[in-house]
HTML snippet that shows the backbone in 3Dmol.js (N, CA, C, O; Angstrom):
<script src="https://3Dmol.org/build/3Dmol-min.js"></script>
<div id="view" style="width:600px;height:400px;position:relative"></div>
<script>
const pdb = `
ATOM      1  N   UNK A   1      -3.835  -7.138  -9.703  1.00  0.00           N
ATOM      2  CA  UNK A   1      -3.707  -7.032  -8.255  1.00  0.00           C
ATOM      3  C   UNK A   1      -2.331  -6.264  -7.963  1.00  0.00           C
ATOM      4  O   UNK A   1      -1.304  -6.675  -8.504  1.00  0.00           O
ATOM      5  N   UNK A   2      -2.304  -5.255  -7.190  1.00  0.00           N
ATOM      6  CA  UNK A   2      -0.908  -4.718  -6.864  1.00  0.00           C
ATOM      7  C   UNK A   2      -0.007  -5.613  -6.261  1.00  0.00           C
ATOM      8  O   UNK A   2      -0.389  -6.524  -5.526  1.00  0.00           O
ATOM      9  N   UNK A   3       1.247  -5.385  -6.554  1.00  0.00           N
ATOM     10  CA  UNK A   3       2.380  -6.069  -5.742  1.00  0.00           C
ATOM     11  C   UNK A   3       2.391  -5.822  -4.315  1.00  0.00           C
ATOM     12  O   UNK A   3       2.172  -4.665  -3.956  1.00  0.00           O
ATOM     13  N   UNK A   4       2.610  -6.711  -3.440  1.00  0.00           N
ATOM     14  CA  UNK A   4       2.814  -6.365  -2.099  1.00  0.00           C
ATOM     15  C   UNK A   4       4.302  -6.177  -1.893  1.00  0.00           C
ATOM     16  O   UNK A   4       5.139  -6.726  -2.610  1.00  0.00           O
ATOM     17  N   UNK A   5       4.602  -5.351  -0.851  1.00  0.00           N
ATOM     18  CA  UNK A   5       5.952  -5.278  -0.441  1.00  0.00           C
ATOM     19  C   UNK A   5       6.235  -5.606   0.875  1.00  0.00           C
ATOM     20  O   UNK A   5       5.398  -5.296   1.722  1.00  0.00           O
ATOM     21  N   UNK A   6       7.355  -6.228   1.245  1.00  0.00           N
ATOM     22  CA  UNK A   6       7.536  -6.408   2.703  1.00  0.00           C
ATOM     23  C   UNK A   6       7.715  -5.162   3.491  1.00  0.00           C
ATOM     24  O   UNK A   6       8.271  -4.193   2.972  1.00  0.00           O
ATOM     25  N   UNK A   7       7.280  -5.129   4.710  1.00  0.00           N
ATOM     26  CA  UNK A   7       7.238  -3.901   5.488  1.00  0.00           C
ATOM     27  C   UNK A   7       8.691  -3.338   5.576  1.00  0.00           C
ATOM     28  O   UNK A   7       9.682  -4.057   5.701  1.00  0.00           O
ATOM     29  N   UNK A   8       8.713  -1.996   5.498  1.00  0.00           N
ATOM     30  CA  UNK A   8      10.229  -1.359   5.575  1.00  0.00           C
ATOM     31  C   UNK A   8      10.644  -1.357   7.045  1.00  0.00           C
ATOM     32  O   UNK A   8       9.815  -1.253   7.949  1.00  0.00           O
ATOM     33  N   UNK A   9      11.987  -1.478   7.256  1.00  0.00           N
ATOM     34  CA  UNK A   9      12.396  -1.500   8.604  1.00  0.00           C
ATOM     35  C   UNK A   9      12.081  -0.078   9.334  1.00  0.00           C
ATOM     36  O   UNK A   9      12.016   1.001   8.745  1.00  0.00           O
ATOM     37  N   UNK A  10      11.911  -0.269  10.624  1.00  0.00           N
ATOM     38  CA  UNK A  10      11.785   0.971  11.301  1.00  0.00           C
ATOM     39  C   UNK A  10      12.910   2.149  11.069  1.00  0.00           C
ATOM     40  O   UNK A  10      12.642   3.344  10.949  1.00  0.00           O
ATOM     41  N   UNK A  11      14.135   1.605  11.032  1.00  0.00           N
ATOM     42  CA  UNK A  11      15.321   2.406  10.733  1.00  0.00           C
ATOM     43  C   UNK A  11      15.141   3.189   9.401  1.00  0.00           C
ATOM     44  O   UNK A  11      15.410   4.389   9.344  1.00  0.00           O
ATOM     45  N   UNK A  12      14.731   2.563   8.445  1.00  0.00           N
ATOM     46  CA  UNK A  12      14.586   3.012   7.196  1.00  0.00           C
ATOM     47  C   UNK A  12      13.552   4.146   7.256  1.00  0.00           C
ATOM     48  O   UNK A  12      13.840   5.268   6.838  1.00  0.00           O
ATOM     49  N   UNK A  13      12.289   3.840   7.800  1.00  0.00           N
ATOM     50  CA  UNK A  13      11.358   4.777   7.832  1.00  0.00           C
ATOM     51  C   UNK A  13      11.676   5.930   8.613  1.00  0.00           C
ATOM     52  O   UNK A  13      11.200   7.018   8.287  1.00  0.00           O
ATOM     53  N   UNK A  14      12.429   5.819   9.611  1.00  0.00           N
ATOM     54  CA  UNK A  14      12.971   7.008  10.427  1.00  0.00           C
ATOM     55  C   UNK A  14      14.009   7.958   9.659  1.00  0.00           C
ATOM     56  O   UNK A  14      14.097   9.171   9.848  1.00  0.00           O
ATOM     57  N   UNK A  15      14.786   7.203   8.756  1.00  0.00           N
ATOM     58  CA  UNK A  15      15.620   8.070   8.047  1.00  0.00           C
ATOM     59  C   UNK A  15      14.921   8.890   6.973  1.00  0.00           C
ATOM     60  O   UNK A  15      15.292  10.036   6.722  1.00  0.00           O
ATOM     61  N   UNK A  16      13.921   8.312   6.345  1.00  0.00           N
ATOM     62  CA  UNK A  16      13.029   8.936   5.311  1.00  0.00           C
ATOM     63  C   UNK A  16      12.256  10.214   6.078  1.00  0.00           C
ATOM     64  O   UNK A  16      12.171  11.342   5.592  1.00  0.00           O
ATOM     65  N   UNK A  17      11.779   9.856   7.216  1.00  0.00           N
ATOM     66  CA  UNK A  17      11.049  11.118   8.013  1.00  0.00           C
ATOM     67  C   UNK A  17      12.052  11.950   8.361  1.00  0.00           C
ATOM     68  O   UNK A  17      11.775  13.132   8.161  1.00  0.00           O
ATOM     69  N   UNK A  18      13.161  11.735   8.829  1.00  0.00           N
ATOM     70  CA  UNK A  18      14.288  12.692   9.001  1.00  0.00           C
ATOM     71  C   UNK A  18      14.569  13.650   7.853  1.00  0.00           C
ATOM     72  O   UNK A  18      14.761  14.857   7.995  1.00  0.00           O
ATOM     73  N   UNK A  19      14.572  12.981   6.690  1.00  0.00           N
ATOM     74  CA  UNK A  19      14.776  13.741   5.408  1.00  0.00           C
ATOM     75  C   UNK A  19      13.660  14.698   5.064  1.00  0.00           C
ATOM     76  O   UNK A  19      13.858  15.852   4.683  1.00  0.00           O
ATOM     77  N   UNK A  20      12.405  14.111   5.233  1.00  0.00           N
ATOM     78  CA  UNK A  20      11.235  14.895   5.083  1.00  0.00           C
ATOM     79  C   UNK A  20      11.123  16.165   5.994  1.00  0.00           C
ATOM     80  O   UNK A  20      10.761  17.251   5.542  1.00  0.00           O
ATOM     81  N   UNK A  21      11.465  15.954   7.335  1.00  0.00           N
ATOM     82  CA  UNK A  21      11.512  17.010   8.350  1.00  0.00           C
ATOM     83  C   UNK A  21      12.612  18.008   8.104  1.00  0.00           C
ATOM     84  O   UNK A  21      12.617  19.136   8.597  1.00  0.00           O
ATOM     85  N   UNK A  22      13.608  17.492   7.255  1.00  0.00           N
ATOM     86  CA  UNK A  22      14.825  18.421   7.096  1.00  0.00           C
ATOM     87  C   UNK A  22      14.481  19.320   5.874  1.00  0.00           C
ATOM     88  O   UNK A  22      15.298  20.150   5.475  1.00  0.00           O
ATOM     89  N   UNK A  23      13.214  19.143   5.253  1.00  0.00           N
ATOM     90  CA  UNK A  23      12.923  20.046   4.081  1.00  0.00           C
ATOM     91  C   UNK A  23      12.789  19.256   2.797  1.00  0.00           C
ATOM     92  O   UNK A  23      12.232  19.811   1.850  1.00  0.00           O
ATOM     93  N   UNK A  24      13.179  18.189   2.682  1.00  0.00           N
ATOM     94  CA  UNK A  24      13.198  17.350   1.488  1.00  0.00           C
ATOM     95  C   UNK A  24      11.654  17.198   1.082  1.00  0.00           C
ATOM     96  O   UNK A  24      10.847  16.888   1.959  1.00  0.00           O
ATOM     97  N   UNK A  25      11.297  17.381  -0.042  1.00  0.00           N
ATOM     98  CA  UNK A  25       9.977  17.211  -0.481  1.00  0.00           C
ATOM     99  C   UNK A  25       9.548  15.695  -0.608  1.00  0.00           C
ATOM    100  O   UNK A  25      10.311  14.826  -1.031  1.00  0.00           O
ATOM    101  N   UNK A  26       8.298  15.476  -0.212  1.00  0.00           N
ATOM    102  CA  UNK A  26       7.881  13.989  -0.048  1.00  0.00           C
ATOM    103  C   UNK A  26       7.934  13.500  -1.474  1.00  0.00           C
ATOM    104  O   UNK A  26       8.406  12.381  -1.676  1.00  0.00           O
ATOM    105  N   UNK A  27       7.474  14.263  -2.531  1.00  0.00           N
ATOM    106  CA  UNK A  27       7.573  13.694  -3.847  1.00  0.00           C
ATOM    107  C   UNK A  27       8.871  13.328  -4.337  1.00  0.00           C
ATOM    108  O   UNK A  27       9.120  12.324  -5.004  1.00  0.00           O
ATOM    109  N   UNK A  28       9.754  14.285  -3.927  1.00  0.00           N
ATOM    110  CA  UNK A  28      11.169  14.108  -4.326  1.00  0.00           C
ATOM    111  C   UNK A  28      11.817  12.688  -3.570  1.00  0.00           C
ATOM    112  O   UNK A  28      12.583  11.927  -4.161  1.00  0.00           O
ATOM    113  N   UNK A  29      11.438  12.525  -2.401  1.00  0.00           N
ATOM    114  CA  UNK A  29      11.878  11.234  -1.632  1.00  0.00           C
ATOM    115  C   UNK A  29      11.228  10.021  -2.328  1.00  0.00           C
ATOM    116  O   UNK A  29      11.794   8.939  -2.479  1.00  0.00           O
ATOM    117  N   UNK A  30       9.970  10.319  -2.738  1.00  0.00           N
ATOM    118  CA  UNK A  30       9.398   9.087  -3.379  1.00  0.00           C
ATOM    119  C   UNK A  30      10.018   8.675  -4.732  1.00  0.00           C
ATOM    120  O   UNK A  30      10.062   7.508  -5.119  1.00  0.00           O
ATOM    121  N   UNK A  31      10.520   9.801  -5.460  1.00  0.00           N
ATOM    122  CA  UNK A  31      11.142   9.439  -6.660  1.00  0.00           C
ATOM    123  C   UNK A  31      12.506   8.767  -6.435  1.00  0.00           C
ATOM    124  O   UNK A  31      12.900   7.794  -7.079  1.00  0.00           O
ATOM    125  N   UNK A  32      13.169   9.370  -5.478  1.00  0.00           N
ATOM    126  CA  UNK A  32      14.658   8.905  -5.057  1.00  0.00           C
ATOM    127  C   UNK A  32      14.713   7.513  -4.404  1.00  0.00           C
ATOM    128  O   UNK A  32      15.554   6.663  -4.699  1.00  0.00           O
ATOM    129  N   UNK A  33      13.774   7.364  -3.524  1.00  0.00           N
ATOM    130  CA  UNK A  33      13.631   6.007  -2.873  1.00  0.00           C
ATOM    131  C   UNK A  33      12.421   5.326  -3.217  1.00  0.00           C
ATOM    132  O   UNK A  33      11.646   5.869  -4.004  1.00  0.00           O
ATOM    133  N   UNK A  34      12.148   4.141  -2.700  1.00  0.00           N
ATOM    134  CA  UNK A  34      11.019   3.260  -3.338  1.00  0.00           C
ATOM    135  C   UNK A  34       9.617   3.554  -2.677  1.00  0.00           C
ATOM    136  O   UNK A  34       8.583   3.241  -3.266  1.00  0.00           O
ATOM    137  N   UNK A  35       9.604   4.122  -1.526  1.00  0.00           N
ATOM    138  CA  UNK A  35       7.996   4.146  -0.897  1.00  0.00           C
ATOM    139  C   UNK A  35       7.454   5.247  -1.800  1.00  0.00           C
ATOM    140  O   UNK A  35       8.118   6.092  -2.401  1.00  0.00           O
ATOM    141  N   UNK A  36       6.083   5.083  -1.790  1.00  0.00           N
ATOM    142  CA  UNK A  36       5.256   6.045  -2.434  1.00  0.00           C
ATOM    143  C   UNK A  36       5.250   7.256  -1.597  1.00  0.00           C
ATOM    144  O   UNK A  36       5.658   7.228  -0.436  1.00  0.00           O
ATOM    145  N   UNK A  37       4.801   8.308  -2.155  1.00  0.00           N
ATOM    146  CA  UNK A  37       4.746   9.626  -1.508  1.00  0.00           C
ATOM    147  C   UNK A  37       3.630   9.649  -0.427  1.00  0.00           C
ATOM    148  O   UNK A  37       3.717  10.353   0.579  1.00  0.00           O
ATOM    149  N   UNK A  38       2.528   8.799  -0.709  1.00  0.00           N
ATOM    150  CA  UNK A  38       1.467   8.680   0.263  1.00  0.00           C
ATOM    151  C   UNK A  38       2.019   7.935   1.454  1.00  0.00           C
ATOM    152  O   UNK A  38       1.661   8.286   2.578  1.00  0.00           O
ATOM    153  N   UNK A  39       2.869   6.923   1.295  1.00  0.00           N
ATOM    154  CA  UNK A  39       3.348   6.104   2.509  1.00  0.00           C
ATOM    155  C   UNK A  39       4.203   6.956   3.140  1.00  0.00           C
ATOM    156  O   UNK A  39       4.223   6.846   4.366  1.00  0.00           O
ATOM    157  N   UNK A  40       5.023   7.899   2.575  1.00  0.00           N
ATOM    158  CA  UNK A  40       5.931   8.761   3.458  1.00  0.00           C
ATOM    159  C   UNK A  40       5.145   9.762   4.178  1.00  0.00           C
ATOM    160  O   UNK A  40       5.449  10.044   5.337  1.00  0.00           O
ATOM    161  N   UNK A  41       4.146  10.330   3.578  1.00  0.00           N
ATOM    162  CA  UNK A  41       3.214  11.263   4.303  1.00  0.00           C
ATOM    163  C   UNK A  41       2.636  10.526   5.564  1.00  0.00           C
ATOM    164  O   UNK A  41       2.660  11.050   6.678  1.00  0.00           O
ATOM    165  N   UNK A  42       2.188   9.453   5.356  1.00  0.00           N
ATOM    166  CA  UNK A  42       1.554   8.587   6.598  1.00  0.00           C
ATOM    167  C   UNK A  42       2.736   8.338   7.624  1.00  0.00           C
ATOM    168  O   UNK A  42       2.470   8.364   8.825  1.00  0.00           O
ATOM    169  N   UNK A  43       3.878   8.126   7.245  1.00  0.00           N
ATOM    170  CA  UNK A  43       5.034   8.005   8.153  1.00  0.00           C
ATOM    171  C   UNK A  43       5.450   9.255   8.954  1.00  0.00           C
ATOM    172  O   UNK A  43       5.816   9.212  10.129  1.00  0.00           O
ATOM    173  N   UNK A  44       5.361  10.347   8.223  1.00  0.00           N
ATOM    174  CA  UNK A  44       5.756  11.584   8.890  1.00  0.00           C
ATOM    175  C   UNK A  44       4.544  11.917   9.821  1.00  0.00           C
ATOM    176  O   UNK A  44       4.783  12.386  10.934  1.00  0.00           O
ATOM    177  N   UNK A  45       3.248  11.698   9.419  1.00  0.00           N
ATOM    178  CA  UNK A  45       2.154  11.906  10.371  1.00  0.00           C
ATOM    179  C   UNK A  45       2.254  11.047  11.550  1.00  0.00           C
ATOM    180  O   UNK A  45       2.084  11.504  12.680  1.00  0.00           O
ATOM    181  N   UNK A  46       2.519   9.841  11.331  1.00  0.00           N
ATOM    182  CA  UNK A  46       2.626   8.941  12.520  1.00  0.00           C
ATOM    183  C   UNK A  46       3.604   9.217  13.521  1.00  0.00           C
ATOM    184  O   UNK A  46       3.408   9.105  14.731  1.00  0.00           O
ATOM    185  N   UNK A  47       4.857   9.648  12.877  1.00  0.00           N
ATOM    186  CA  UNK A  47       5.926   9.966  13.871  1.00  0.00           C
ATOM    187  C   UNK A  47       5.695  11.250  14.562  1.00  0.00           C
ATOM    188  O   UNK A  47       6.237  11.466  15.646  1.00  0.00           O
ATOM    189  N   UNK A  48       4.803  12.245  13.912  1.00  0.00           N
ATOM    190  CA  UNK A  48       4.540  13.386  14.634  1.00  0.00           C
ATOM    191  C   UNK A  48       3.647  13.116  15.769  1.00  0.00           C
ATOM    192  O   UNK A  48       3.741  13.728  16.833  1.00  0.00           O
ATOM    193  N   UNK A  49       2.676  12.086  15.510  1.00  0.00           N
ATOM    194  CA  UNK A  49       1.717  11.610  16.654  1.00  0.00           C
ATOM    195  C   UNK A  49       2.552  10.966  17.750  1.00  0.00           C
ATOM    196  O   UNK A  49       2.393  11.312  18.921  1.00  0.00           O
ATOM    197  N   UNK A  50       3.449  10.023  17.397  1.00  0.00           N
ATOM    198  CA  UNK A  50       4.173   9.304  18.438  1.00  0.00           C
ATOM    199  C   UNK A  50       5.091  10.300  19.114  1.00  0.00           C
ATOM    200  O   UNK A  50       5.343  10.077  20.298  1.00  0.00           O
ATOM    201  N   UNK A  51       5.636  11.379  18.533  1.00  0.00           N
ATOM    202  CA  UNK A  51       6.722  12.367  19.244  1.00  0.00           C
ATOM    203  C   UNK A  51       5.874  13.323  19.878  1.00  0.00           C
ATOM    204  O   UNK A  51       6.445  14.177  20.556  1.00  0.00           O
ATOM    205  N   UNK A  52       4.541  13.360  19.794  1.00  0.00           N
ATOM    206  CA  UNK A  52       3.862  14.429  20.587  1.00  0.00           C
ATOM    207  C   UNK A  52       3.899  15.770  19.882  1.00  0.00           C
ATOM    208  O   UNK A  52       3.709  16.800  20.529  1.00  0.00           O
ATOM    209  N   UNK A  53       4.151  15.798  18.497  1.00  0.00           N
ATOM    210  CA  UNK A  53       4.439  17.128  17.734  1.00  0.00           C
ATOM    211  C   UNK A  53       2.991  17.458  17.303  1.00  0.00           C
ATOM    212  O   UNK A  53       2.670  18.625  17.080  1.00  0.00           O
ATOM    213  N   UNK A  54       2.110  16.431  17.184  1.00  0.00           N
ATOM    214  CA  UNK A  54       0.694  16.902  16.569  1.00  0.00           C
ATOM    215  C   UNK A  54      -0.318  16.047  17.207  1.00  0.00           C
ATOM    216  O   UNK A  54       0.060  15.086  17.877  1.00  0.00           O
ATOM    217  N   UNK A  55      -1.540  16.299  17.065  1.00  0.00           N
ATOM    218  CA  UNK A  55      -2.653  15.611  17.591  1.00  0.00           C
ATOM    219  C   UNK A  55      -3.494  15.331  16.391  1.00  0.00           C
ATOM    220  O   UNK A  55      -3.210  15.710  15.255  1.00  0.00           O
ATOM    221  N   UNK A  56      -4.645  14.579  16.753  1.00  0.00           N
ATOM    222  CA  UNK A  56      -5.642  14.248  15.668  1.00  0.00           C
ATOM    223  C   UNK A  56      -5.678  12.903  15.154  1.00  0.00           C
ATOM    224  O   UNK A  56      -6.150  12.607  14.057  1.00  0.00           O
ATOM    225  N   UNK A  57      -5.049  11.907  16.168  1.00  0.00           N
ATOM    226  CA  UNK A  57      -5.025  10.571  15.797  1.00  0.00           C
ATOM    227  C   UNK A  57      -4.338   9.824  16.976  1.00  0.00           C
ATOM    228  O   UNK A  57      -4.014  10.359  18.037  1.00  0.00           O
ATOM    229  N   UNK A  58      -4.149   8.452  16.632  1.00  0.00           N
ATOM    230  CA  UNK A  58      -3.651   7.664  17.718  1.00  0.00           C
ATOM    231  C   UNK A  58      -2.246   7.338  17.695  1.00  0.00           C
ATOM    232  O   UNK A  58      -1.815   7.203  16.550  1.00  0.00           O
ATOM    233  N   UNK A  59      -1.427   7.175  18.593  1.00  0.00           N
ATOM    234  CA  UNK A  59      -0.045   7.092  18.586  1.00  0.00           C
ATOM    235  C   UNK A  59      -0.048   5.497  18.283  1.00  0.00           C
ATOM    236  O   UNK A  59      -1.058   4.800  18.376  1.00  0.00           O
ATOM    237  N   UNK A  60       1.226   5.032  17.908  1.00  0.00           N
ATOM    238  CA  UNK A  60       1.421   3.638  17.616  1.00  0.00           C
ATOM    239  C   UNK A  60       1.032   2.796  18.838  1.00  0.00           C
ATOM    240  O   UNK A  60       0.258   1.847  18.713  1.00  0.00           O
ATOM    241  N   UNK A  61       1.539   3.121  19.959  1.00  0.00           N
ATOM    242  CA  UNK A  61       1.016   2.444  21.208  1.00  0.00           C
ATOM    243  C   UNK A  61      -0.293   2.397  21.411  1.00  0.00           C
ATOM    244  O   UNK A  61      -0.826   1.330  21.713  1.00  0.00           O
ATOM    245  N   UNK A  62      -0.918   3.409  21.292  1.00  0.00           N
ATOM    246  CA  UNK A  62      -2.494   3.421  21.373  1.00  0.00           C
ATOM    247  C   UNK A  62      -3.182   2.563  20.509  1.00  0.00           C
ATOM    248  O   UNK A  62      -4.104   1.824  20.853  1.00  0.00           O
ATOM    249  N   UNK A  63      -2.640   2.691  19.185  1.00  0.00           N
ATOM    250  CA  UNK A  63      -3.244   1.800  18.226  1.00  0.00           C
ATOM    251  C   UNK A  63      -3.125   0.119  18.538  1.00  0.00           C
ATOM    252  O   UNK A  63      -4.017  -0.697  18.305  1.00  0.00           O
ATOM    253  N   UNK A  64      -1.900  -0.151  19.076  1.00  0.00           N
ATOM    254  CA  UNK A  64      -1.613  -1.532  19.450  1.00  0.00           C
ATOM    255  C   UNK A  64      -2.445  -1.999  20.568  1.00  0.00           C
ATOM    256  O   UNK A  64      -2.902  -3.142  20.572  1.00  0.00           O
ATOM    257  N   UNK A  65      -2.674  -1.101  21.582  1.00  0.00           N
ATOM    258  CA  UNK A  65      -3.618  -1.340  22.744  1.00  0.00           C
ATOM    259  C   UNK A  65      -5.077  -1.604  22.204  1.00  0.00           C
ATOM    260  O   UNK A  65      -5.796  -2.532  22.574  1.00  0.00           O
ATOM    261  N   UNK A  66      -5.405  -0.627  21.257  1.00  0.00           N
ATOM    262  CA  UNK A  66      -6.823  -0.792  20.751  1.00  0.00           C
ATOM    263  C   UNK A  66      -6.874  -2.194  19.952  1.00  0.00           C
ATOM    264  O   UNK A  66      -7.778  -2.987  20.213  1.00  0.00           O
ATOM    265  N   UNK A  67      -6.067  -2.444  19.146  1.00  0.00           N
ATOM    266  CA  UNK A  67      -5.973  -3.614  18.412  1.00  0.00           C
ATOM    267  C   UNK A  67      -5.999  -5.013  19.347  1.00  0.00           C
ATOM    268  O   UNK A  67      -6.681  -6.008  19.100  1.00  0.00           O
ATOM    269  N   UNK A  68      -5.172  -4.852  20.376  1.00  0.00           N
ATOM    270  CA  UNK A  68      -5.133  -6.025  21.287  1.00  0.00           C
ATOM    271  C   UNK A  68      -6.189  -6.317  22.236  1.00  0.00           C
ATOM    272  O   UNK A  68      -6.292  -7.390  22.831  1.00  0.00           O
ATOM    273  N   UNK A  69      -7.025  -5.259  22.368  1.00  0.00           N
ATOM    274  CA  UNK A  69      -8.398  -5.198  23.196  1.00  0.00           C
ATOM    275  C   UNK A  69      -9.558  -5.742  22.331  1.00  0.00           C
ATOM    276  O   UNK A  69     -10.595  -6.155  22.850  1.00  0.00           O
ATOM    277  N   UNK A  70      -9.362  -5.732  21.066  1.00  0.00           N
ATOM    278  CA  UNK A  70     -10.638  -6.058  20.157  1.00  0.00           C
ATOM    279  C   UNK A  70     -10.883  -7.601  20.452  1.00  0.00           C
ATOM    280  O   UNK A  70      -9.964  -8.341  20.804  1.00  0.00           O
ATOM    281  N   UNK A  71     -12.146  -8.013  20.289  1.00  0.00           N
ATOM    282  CA  UNK A  71     -12.483  -9.375  20.471  1.00  0.00           C
ATOM    283  C   UNK A  71     -11.874 -10.203  19.415  1.00  0.00           C
ATOM    284  O   UNK A  71     -12.054 -11.420  19.404  1.00  0.00           O
TER     285      UNK A  71
END
`;
const viewer = $3Dmol.createViewer("view");
viewer.addModel(pdb, "pdb");
viewer.setStyle({}, {cartoon: {color: "spectrum"}});
viewer.zoomTo();
viewer.render();
</script>
C-alpha cells in the first residue's frame, strides 16, 4: 500500500506553481522537491482554473460548493 503524505501547505503549492509557470520543468521540480510530477501538473491546472486562465474544469470554490451540496 502506498504511503500517504500530509497535504502540502497552500503556500508551498503556490511556490511550486510559480516555478512551473516561470519555465521550470515539472519533472525537474519533482526531482528537486518532494511532490510527484503528476501532483505538480494538477496544481498548475487547478491554479489556472482558479485564476481564470483556463477552462475545462471546476474552480476550487465550485468544487467545494458541489461537495457541500451533495447528500
